DRENTISE-10024 format. One record per residue: z, x, y of N, C-alpha, C, O, CB in turn. Coordinates in steps of 0.05 Angstrom, whole numbers, plus 5000, padded with zeros to 4 digits. Atoms other than C-alpha are relative to their C-alpha. Glycine has a CB too. Layout:
ZXYZXYZXYZXYZXY;...
***
This chain:
498549765026483747435170502550175010502950275032497550274989;496849964995490747665165500950134984499950094962501649794999;498349925018495348075130503049964998504149915019499750235000;497450095008502147965100501550204989500650274967500049774982;498349755013507248535084502449904995503849805012500450245017;498050115011512248355040501850324998501050524987499049824970;498049805000518548835052501950014975503849864979501549955023;498550155014522148824991502050155008501650375018499449964973;496950014989530048845005500750294996501750435014502349774981;499149645005531149584972498650175008499450405010500250124974;501649744984525349935004501750015026503249835034496349945008;498249894977528450325066499749795025497749665032498950335010;499450294983531049825119498650235025498050475021504249825005;501149984980528349895191497750185014497350265036501550015007;503749874998520650225179498349745001495949765007498750224966;502450135004517849535170498250015026495850085025500649714990;501250034969516049455248498250135008496250045019501550045019;501149874991513750085259496950014979494650044988502050235004;502549945023508850125190498549735003496249754996501250054963;501250184999506949395204497550055024495150045020501949805000;501849904975503949605280498350184986496050094982501550165026;501649795007501050195250498149924984495849944994501350194988;501850145019497549885191497449815013495049805008501849814982;501650214983495449335241497150165011494750155005502149915030;502449794985491949855286497550124987495250104993501350265008;501649885021489350265228497049814987494749904984502450034975;501550125018485749695194498449785020496349655015502049874976;501750234980483749245257500549785001499949625019497549964997;498150345001487648625232502549945008504050135004500749904973;498150114994493148285255502349934979502149724967499249825011;497549975027499248365204502649875006503649875029501050354992;497150044994505948075193501350064980500250044958500949765008;498749965013511548285162502349914988504149925005500050115005;497350155006517447935119501050114981499850284967499949724994;499249905026522048045069498149834975496849624975503549954997;501050035031519648034993500449674998502149535010502150204972;499350235005518547384965499549994967500549804954498349805018;501249975028515747584892501850214987502450424996496850115001;498449865014520047824838498550214989496150214982501449864981;501049625010519248574815499750014969501750114958502950305008;500449935022516148544743499650194991498250355003499049924995;501949815021514748984690501650365009500450585010495249965013;498849824999520749484704501050134977502650014962501449955015;499549935035521249954642503350265008503150455023495650254977;498049884998528250274643499750314981501450474988502249804992;500149805012526450854596498250135020498650375022499449984973;502249734981520851154649502149985026502450195038495549895012;499650024978524750904706498849965020499650065042500850125003;502550104987519050644737499749694995500949534980497550154989;501750424996515349914751497250044990495750225000499349835045;503050025003508849804721498549885029499549665034499349814973;501349954978504849784783498249644994498349455010498150364998;502450255012499549194743501649785000501249585014498550054966;497450175002505848834724500149915030498749725038503050184989;500350144964507248734806498049865003498449635011499650205027;503350094987499648574818500249754987499549575003496750194990;500550115010500248084766502749775013501749555019499350114974;498050134980506647734802499549995016500749805025502050065005;500850064975503947764860497049755004496849595022499350315011;503050174997496347374845502249694988501949464997496450154971;499450215001501146954812502049785023502049545025500750044979;499150104969505446794879498249995010497649784998501650135018;502550144984499146684921498849874985496949794998497950165012;501450215015496546264869501349695008500349505020500250074968;497350164988503745834874500149935026501449735031502550134998;499650064973503345814943497650025020498050055044502150165009;502050074989496245764962500050245028499950185052500449675005;499749804980496546425001497150084992496250104969502750244997;503149944999489046625020499750215013497550335014498249815012;500149804983491347155066500350344977500550324952502849925024;499749825013491847865041502650114996504150015013498750135008;497449995014498248135010500450254990499450324968500349814978;498949725007501548845014502550034996503750035017499650185018;497549975012507948934979500950284998499950474985500049874974;499849724996511449494997503650024985505449884994499450105040;497950055012517449684943501050324988499350494983499349774979;497549795003523250234926499150184975499450424972503449834995;499949845030521250364853497750144997495650065006500249824973;502649905004516550894829499049814987500249634975499850244989;502150205012510050584806498550154976498050384984497649905025;501349955014506550764748497749814988498049574993501450084988;501450125010500150544709499949984970502349994961498250065009;500249975020497650514635498350334997498350484977498949754992;501849855005492951034652501350285024500050495027496849825005;499649794988496851474701504150085002505149885012498349955030;498349974998504351754700501949945028504349905031499750174991;498350164968505651554778497649915009495649994998501950225029;501650134974501651174830501450025024503950025023499449684997;498450034980503351184901499849655001501849515002499050185026;500950234994500050534908498449884974498250024954498550025024;502050065016495250024869498649755012500249625025501049974973;502050234986490549494895498349844981496849954965498050125021;500850175022488248894857497549825026498449645040503349784981;502650104974480948684912499849734985500749575001496150215002;500350365011479947954867502249925009502049765027499949894965;497850104995486347844875500949945029501749725036501450164988;500250004968486748034955503950134996505450065014499049565023;497549914999494048384936500150334990498750444973501949804982;499049715005497049084936502750145000504350065016499150125016;496849945003503449424921499550335012497450475011501749954960;499849724992505950084951503050075001504849945012498650045029;497449965007511850474930501550255014500450465014500050014972;499449854978516150864977501450294990501750505001501949815019;498549795018519651284925498750294997500250494994500349884972;501049735002515051884919499250115030499050355037497449994981;501049914981513051804987502350205027502150345047498549735008;497349854980520252005013500950354999501150454977503149834988;499649805004521852685024502150124985501950354974499850045017;498150115018528352514989499750144967501150304955499449655001;501050045021524952494928499650334986500450394963497449805006;500949775005522253244925503350175011503450425013496950065018;497549774995529853504947499850095025501250285032500150274981;500249864970527553605021501949735023501949495017495550055010;499050234977531453195084497849795002495349785004500450145033;502050314998529152525087499850035033501150175049502149614987;501550034969524752325157499549794996497949744977497450165012;501850264987523351665180496650055011494849905004501849895028;501849944998517851965210497250044982494949974985500950125009;502349885020514252295152499449714979497349654967501550334977;500550235022515751605110498349795018496649635009503349854986;501750244994513051175161496350075001494549914996501349905032;502849825006506451625162498749954975496349884970500650335000;501050045037506151585083499249744993497249664981502650054976;500150265006507550915080497449835016496249665002502849895009;501850104987502350695135497850104992496149924995500350025022;502149985014496651095101499649934976497549834970499450175000;499950165026498050885035498849734996497149644980502649974993;500150344995498350155056497050005012495749835000502749835026;502150064988492250185093497850164987495750195000500350035029;501749895013488550595038499949734977497749644969500950334991;500550215017490250024991498849805013496949715000502149914987;500550204987488949535038496749994997495449824986501450025029;503649945005481249805040499549984982497249884982498750225002;500750105029480949714971499849714999497949614986502150094978;499750264996482748994986497049955007495249834995502349925021;502750114986477048955029496550144992494650165007500650075034;502149905015471649294973499250255015496850315019497849794998;500749754994472249975002500950264975503150344968501350045028;499949725034471050574936501950245025502550255049494650234983;498649694994474551244948498150175016495750155010500850174970;502549934992471051704997500750324986502550364970499349945036;499949775000470152424993501550275021502350505017497750004997;499749894972471952625063503150004998504249795003498649825028;497849945004478852905049502549905028504949845023499550324993;498350114985481852685121499749675003501349565018499850155025;499850245003479751965108501549824991502349864968498849964993;497450195018484551405091498649914976500349894959501349685016;501050005021479951265036499950204982498750144962498349935003;499749755014480751915005502249924974504149774980501350265023;497449935024485251974932500850115005499350305011500150094978;497749805001491252354943500850034968501549834955502749895020;497649985028494252594876501650195010502750324992498950114966;496849924985499552944921500649935018499149835035500750235008;498950024976504152864966498950185024499050055045502650034996;501749784984500353535010497649855004496949845028499350314985;501850115002494553144993499249715017497049655026500250004979;499350244985496452505026500750145031499050135049502849834985;500149884970499052855088497750105013497250055037501650215002;502349874988492853245097498249755009496149855016498550214977;501050174998489952495113500250005025502150135035500649834987;498650074973489552285182500249684989499949604966498050085034;499650275007490851515193498349855014498749695032502549925003;501850184982484451305212497449974974498050084953498950185036;501949945020477151185168498050185014497450215038498749734988;502549894983471751625173498149895017498949665020498550084986;502650144993465951385205498949754978499149504979497850245002;501850185032461951125135502249844990501549634980498650244967;498750235014468250785111500549785026500549535022503350124984;499350164969469650495188497749834999497949584999500150215031;502950224999462750205188500249774976500049534981496550204992;499750135015463649945121502049795004501149565000500250144985;497650175001471349595133499049835024499949605023503050175004;500850234976468149235200498549884993498349645001499250065024;502950265006461548965165501949794987501649554990496650104972;498650155024466348695116502649835017503849685002501350264975;497550124990472048405161497649855015497449635003502950195018;503250134985465048135205500049694982500549454986496250264991;500550255021463747755143501949824994501249604983499450094975;497950175005470047465138501249914976503149754976499549835010;
***
């Protein structure tokens, strides 16, 4: 089992390797990072956001055409939305084995605060690992410190730890072992 992290060229530069190492450590599965190979679809000029569902459709088509069977996490800079939510930090589609995470609302600058690479690495790691957890079949968790807790705000995301609670860790390890 392996995780491919595609890093969009407009996403914050220089953070790829630390995010890859941390996600690999949190999940317990090897990961590689490379430039994004998928065309970003679904950008809405009026909203100034990208439709996360359309991006997952593009990832699905790419994986099918390229015969990619490993999990794929795409990191983009565009703010994301879905038909049901005005914004999302990320979105996963388990049956496709693909997820997308946006750095837009994870960056302090979005909120008028001084940018911090450390904060952004921490948040990208947590949100990336969360979406990858969904790709392994994990549901949301009620434990506010668990990676699988669903944050609705940046404060809730910051309150999570870069780890799975014991219950979610057990489920993850069972799914990894089942292969």
